[in-house]
C-alpha positions as CSV (number, residue, x, y, z in Angstrom):
1,M,29.5,7.2,-11.7
2,P,25.9,6.8,-13.1
3,Y,23.6,9.8,-12.7
4,A,20.7,9.1,-10.3
5,Q,17.3,10.1,-11.7
6,P,15.1,12.6,-9.7
7,L,13.2,11.1,-6.8
8,W,9.8,11.9,-8.4
9,K,10.8,9.5,-11.3
10,D,11.6,6.8,-8.8
11,I,8.1,7.2,-7.3
12,R,6.5,7.1,-10.8
13,D,8.5,4.0,-11.7
14,D,7.5,2.3,-8.4
15,L,3.8,3.0,-9.1
16,R,4.2,1.8,-12.6
17,A,5.8,-1.4,-11.3
18,R,3.0,-2.0,-8.8
19,I,0.4,-1.6,-11.6
20,K,2.3,-3.9,-14.0
21,A,2.6,-6.5,-11.2
22,G,-1.1,-6.3,-10.5
23,L,-0.6,-4.9,-7.0
24,L,-2.6,-1.9,-8.1
25,K,-5.5,-2.8,-10.5
26,P,-7.5,-0.6,-12.9
27,G,-10.0,1.4,-10.9
28,E,-8.2,0.9,-7.7
29,K,-7.2,3.9,-5.5
30,I,-3.4,4.4,-5.2
31,P,-1.8,5.1,-1.8
32,T,-2.4,8.6,-0.4
33,T,0.2,11.4,-0.8
34,R,1.1,11.0,2.8
35,E,1.6,7.3,2.5
36,L,3.8,7.8,-0.6
37,M,5.7,10.5,1.3
38,N,6.4,8.1,4.1
39,Q,7.3,5.2,1.8
40,H,9.8,7.3,-0.2
41,S,10.9,9.7,2.6
42,T,10.1,12.8,0.5
43,S,8.0,15.9,0.3
44,S,4.4,16.2,-0.9
45,A,5.6,18.3,-3.9
46,T,7.8,15.4,-5.1
47,V,5.0,12.9,-4.8
48,R,2.6,15.3,-6.5
49,R,5.0,15.7,-9.4
50,A,5.2,11.9,-9.9
51,V,1.4,11.5,-9.6
52,D,0.7,14.5,-11.9
53,S,3.1,13.1,-14.6
54,M,1.1,9.8,-14.5
55,I,-2.2,11.6,-14.7
56,G,-0.9,13.6,-17.7
57,A,0.1,10.4,-19.3
58,G,-3.3,8.8,-18.8
59,E,-2.0,6.2,-16.4
60,L,-3.9,7.6,-13.3
61,V,-7.1,9.5,-12.9
62,G,-7.8,12.1,-10.2
63,R,-11.3,12.3,-8.8
64,Q,-12.0,15.4,-6.8
65,G,-12.6,14.7,-3.2
66,L,-12.0,10.9,-3.7
67,G,-8.4,10.5,-4.5
68,V,-6.3,9.2,-7.4
69,F,-7.1,5.9,-9.1
70,V,-5.4,3.6,-11.6
71,A,-6.8,4.4,-15.1
72,G,-9.0,1.9,-16.8
73,D,-12.2,0.0,-16.0
74,P,-12.1,-2.4,-13.1
75,G,-12.2,-6.0,-14.0
């Protein structure tokens, strides 16, 4: 039986797929932690781990008080 990857990686992979498909564009705000919690039926800590991993990889950018955005210039 194949080993299932941790849920935070599923969330990360989902966000990456949305970016690749153009559903989330550079400079666009990603869904809130609460929205991602509801979409994936998980805790804020799990969502935070996924988002933090993408911030660390330079794929997302956090802006204090504004939210988290897809890295890169819009357009």
